[in-house]
DRENKOL-563836 format. One record per residue: residue number from 0; residue in three letters; x, y, z of N, C-alpha, C in turn. Coordinates in steps of 0.02 Angstrom, whole numbers, plus 32768, in hexadecimal, padded with zeros to 4 digits. Layout:
N
[NUM Ala [X Y Z] [X Y Z] [X Y Z]];
...
//
This chain:
107
[0 Met [76A5 B76C 56B5] [766C B788 56A1] [7655 B765 565A]];
[1 Thr [761E B755 5651] [7603 B736 5611] [75F4 B76A 55E6]];
[2 Arg [760D B761 55A2] [75EF B79B 5566] [75B5 B77E 5551]];
[3 Tyr [758A B7AA 553F] [754D B798 5523] [7541 B7A9 54DB]];
[4 Ser [7529 B786 54AE] [752F B790 5465] [74DC B7A2 5453]];
[5 Pro [74D5 B7C3 5424] [748C B7D5 5407] [745B B7A5 5410]];
[6 Thr [7473 B762 53FC] [7446 B72A 5402] [743A B711 544A]];
[7 Asn [7469 B71C 5473] [746C B702 54B1] [7440 B72B 54E1]];
[8 Glu [7405 B722 54F2] [73D1 B747 5515] [73CC B738 5566]];
[9 Thr [73FB B718 557F] [73FC B6F6 55BD] [740A B726 55FB]];
[10 Val [73F2 B76A 55F8] [7407 B799 5625] [73C9 B78E 5650]];
[11 Ser [73DA B791 5697] [73B0 B780 56CE] [7384 B7B7 56E3]];
[12 Gln [7351 B7B9 56FF] [7323 B7EF 571B] [7349 B81C 5741]];
[13 Gln [736B B7FC 576D] [7393 B827 579C] [73CD B84D 5779]];
[14 Arg [73EF B82B 5753] [7421 B855 5724] [73FE B88C 56FA]];
[15 Met [73C9 B882 56E0] [73A8 B8B7 56BF] [7398 B8F7 56E6]];
[16 Met [737F B8E7 571C] [736C B920 5752] [73A6 B948 575F]];
[17 Glu [73E3 B91D 575F] [742B B935 577C] [7442 B95C 5740]];
[18 Ile [743B B94F 5703] [7459 B976 56C2] [7434 B9B4 56B8]];
[19 Leu [73F8 B9B9 56BD] [73DF BA02 56B9] [73D9 BA23 56F4]];
[20 Arg [7407 BA45 5709] [740D BA69 5751] [73DB BAA5 5753]];
[21 Arg [73E4 BAD2 572C] [73AD BB08 572A] [73AE BB2E 56E4]];
[22 Pro [737D BB4C 56D4] [7379 BB72 568F] [73A8 BBAF 569F]];
[23 Val [73C7 BBCD 565D] [73EF BC0B 5660] [73B5 BC39 5651]];
[24 Ile [73AC BC6F 567D] [7376 BC9F 5676] [739C BCE1 5677]];
[25 Thr [73A9 BCF8 5639] [73D4 BD37 5630] [73AD BD54 55F9]];
[26 Glu [73C6 BD98 55E7] [73A4 BDBD 55A8] [73BA BD8D 5569]];
[27 Lys [73F7 BD79 5567] [7411 BD59 5525] [73E8 BD13 5521]];
[28 Ser [73DF BCEF 555E] [73BB BCB3 554D] [7371 BCC2 5544]];
[29 Thr [7355 BCF4 5557] [7311 BCFF 5546] [7308 BD10 54FB]];
[30 Leu [7343 BD32 54DE] [7342 BD43 5495] [734F BD04 5470]];
[31 Ile [7372 BCD5 5478] [737C BC95 5457] [7333 BC69 5458]];
[32 Gly [730F BC79 548C] [72CA BC5A 5489] [72A0 BC62 5455]];
[33 Glu [72AD BC9A 5433] [728D BCB7 53E9] [72A9 BC84 53B0]];
[34 His [72D9 BC64 53BD] [72F9 BC34 538A] [72EE BBEA 5395]];
[35 Asn [72BD BBE0 53C5] [72A6 BBA2 53E2] [72EE BB7E 5403]];
[36 Gln [72FF BBA4 542C] [733C BB85 5459] [7330 BB96 549C]];
[37 Val [734D BB62 54CC] [7350 BB6C 550D] [7392 BB5B 552B]];
[38 Ala [73A9 BB87 5561] [73EA BB74 5581] [73E1 BB5A 55C3]];
[39 Phe [740F BB2F 55D6] [740E BB13 5621] [7454 BB0B 5632]];
[40 Tyr [7457 BB19 5673] [7496 BB05 569F] [749C BABC 56A3]];
[41 Val [74D2 BA99 5689] [74DC BA50 5694] [751A BA3A 56B7]];
[42 Pro [7527 B9FF 56D3] [7568 B9F3 56F0] [75A4 B9F4 56C2]];
[43 Leu [75DE B9F3 56D8] [761B B9FE 56AE] [7627 B9B7 5687]];
[44 Asn [760D B98B 56AC] [761A B947 5684] [75E0 B92C 5657]];
[45 Ala [75AF B954 564D] [756B B942 5625] [758B B94F 55DA]];
[46 Asn [7574 B919 55B3] [757A B924 556C] [7543 B937 5548]];
[47 Lys [7542 B945 54FF] [750B B954 54D5] [74D4 B91C 54DA]];
[48 Phe [74E3 B8E0 54D2] [74B6 B8B2 54CA] [748B B8A5 550E]];
[49 Glu [74AC B8AE 5544] [748C B8AD 5581] [7457 B8E3 558E]];
[50 Val [746D B925 557B] [7443 B95D 5573] [7409 B950 5552]];
[51 Lys [7414 B93F 550B] [73DF B935 54DF] [73AB B900 54FD]];
[52 Thr [73BD B8CB 5513] [7391 B896 5530] [736D B8B1 556B]];
[53 Ala [7389 B8DE 5597] [7370 B8F2 55DB] [7334 B922 55C7]];
[54 Val [733E B951 5596] [7313 B983 5589] [72D6 B961 555E]];
[55 Glu [72E5 B936 5528] [72B0 B90F 5502] [7283 B8EB 553B]];
[56 Lys [72A1 B8CB 556E] [7276 B89E 5597] [724E B8C5 55C5]];
[57 Leu [7275 B8F5 55E6] [724F B923 561B] [7217 B956 5601]];
[58 Phe [7227 B973 55D0] [71F8 B99A 55B1] [71D0 B986 5574]];
[59 Lys [71DB B94B 5563] [71B7 B92A 5530] [71B7 B95F 54E8]];
[60 Val [71EC B96B 54DD] [71F6 B990 5496] [722A B96F 546A]];
[61 Lys [7232 B98B 5431] [7265 B970 53FE] [72A4 B998 53FD]];
[62 Val [72D6 B987 540A] [731A B9B6 5403] [733A B9A5 53BD]];
[63 Thr [7348 B9D7 539F] [736E B9DC 5360] [73B3 B9E1 536C]];
[64 Ala [73D0 BA02 539C] [741E BA16 53A5] [7425 BA24 53EB]];
[65 Val [745F BA14 5409] [747A BA29 5448] [74C8 BA4A 543E]];
[66 Asn [74C6 BA86 5452] [750A BAAB 544E] [7521 BAB6 54A2]];
[67 Thr [755F BA9F 54AC] [7577 BAAF 54EE] [75B1 BAD8 54FA]];
[68 Leu [75B6 BAFE 552C] [75F3 BB2A 5533] [7608 BB29 5577]];
[69 Arg [7649 BB2D 5582] [7663 BB2C 55CD] [7682 BB77 55D6]];
[70 Thr [7671 BB8F 5616] [768F BBC4 5625] [76BB BBC3 5665]];
[71 Lys [7703 BBD4 565C] [772C BBCE 568C] [771A BC00 56CE]];
[72 Gly [7722 BBEB 5707] [7718 BC17 5742] [774D BC52 5748]];
[73 Lys [7738 BC85 5750] [7768 BCBF 5758] [778F BCC4 579D]];
[74 Val [77C1 BCDC 5799] [77E9 BCED 57DF] [77CE BD32 57F2]];
[75 Lys [77B1 BD41 582B] [779D BD7C 5841] [77B6 BD91 5887]];
[76 Arg [77B9 BDC6 589F] [77C8 BDDC 58DF] [778C BDF0 5903]];
[77 His [7786 BDE2 594B] [775A BDFC 5968] [7782 BE07 59B4]];
[78 Arg [7785 BE49 59C6] [77A0 BE67 59FF] [77EB BE4A 5A01]];
[79 Gly [7808 BE51 59CA] [784C BE45 59C4] [7863 BDFB 59C5]];
[80 Arg [7835 BDC9 59C4] [7841 BD8C 59C4] [782F BD6C 597F]];
[81 Leu [7857 BD43 5968] [784C BD23 591B] [7811 BCF0 592C]];
[82 Gly [77E9 BCED 58F5] [77B5 BCB2 58F7] [77AC BCA7 58B3]];
[83 Lys [7780 BC69 58A6] [777D BC54 585B] [7734 BC3F 5859]];
[84 Arg [7717 BC56 581D] [76D1 BC42 5811] [76D2 BC07 57F4]];
[85 Val [76A0 BBDA 57F4] [76A2 BB96 57DA] [769A BB96 578E]];
[86 Asp [76B0 BB5A 577A] [76A9 BB53 5733] [765F BB41 5727]];
[87 Thr [7640 BB5E 56EA] [7604 BB4D 56D8] [75FE BB25 5694]];
[88 Lys [75C2 BB0B 5685] [75B5 BAEF 5648] [756E BAFF 5639]];
[89 Lys [7563 BB15 55F2] [751C BB29 55DD] [750C BB00 559F]];
[90 Ala [74CE BAE6 5598] [74B9 BAC5 555E] [747F BAF1 553F]];
[91 Ile [7492 BB01 5502] [745B BB25 54DE] [743A BAED 54A9]];
[92 Val [73F7 BAE0 54C2] [73C4 BAAD 5499] [739E BACD 5465]];
[93 Thr [73A6 BAAD 5427] [737B BACA 53F1] [733E BA94 53F2]];
[94 Leu [7304 BAB0 53F1] [72CC BA85 53EF] [72AE BA84 53A7]];
[95 Ala [728C BA4F 538F] [7269 BA47 535E] [7238 BA7F 5353]];
[96 Glu [7224 BA82 5314] [71F3 BABB 5307] [71B0 BAA2 531C]];
[97 Gly [718C BAD6 5348] [7151 BAC9 5368] [7152 BAB4 53AD]];
[98 Asp [7192 BAA2 53C7] [719F BA82 5409] [71AB BACB 5435]];
[99 Thr [7198 BACE 5474] [71B0 BB05 54AD] [71B1 BAE8 54E9]];
[100 Ile [71E0 BB05 5513] [71EA BAF8 554D] [71E6 BB38 5575]];
[101 Asp [71BA BB35 55B4] [71AE BB75 55CE] [71D8 BB68 5615]];
[102 Val [7210 BB8F 5616] [7240 BB88 5650] [722B BBA9 568C]];
[103 Thr [71F6 BBD0 568E] [71E9 BBEA 56C9] [71B2 BBC4 56F9]];
[104 Thr [719E BB86 56DA] [7174 BB58 5703] [71A2 BB1A 5712]];
[105 Gly [718A BAF6 5741] [71BB BABA 5754] [71A1 BA7C 5724]];
[106 Ile [71C9 BA49 5732] [71B5 BA09 570D] [7179 B9E7 5721]];
//
């Protein structure tokens, strides 16, 4: 896998669509919207530079910061059988002053 640096913006259009899987729509994610932030589910192998490039090019906004967090899948029981939820990764993107993203509409 190739690592991307902040100056290397060679992320393909297909990879950009792959990186931003879907927005996180919860009470907490709507509250961070007041601070000019948006949350997205991203693949486990996506890095901050790829997320920043994808958001800037797809939504035509300026990104000031990207914070990522990984959530390990829980082990749960269903009808006596063990199962495991999948691991997830979220990216919280901070936008520049004056830029907004409406996550309820498509690209």
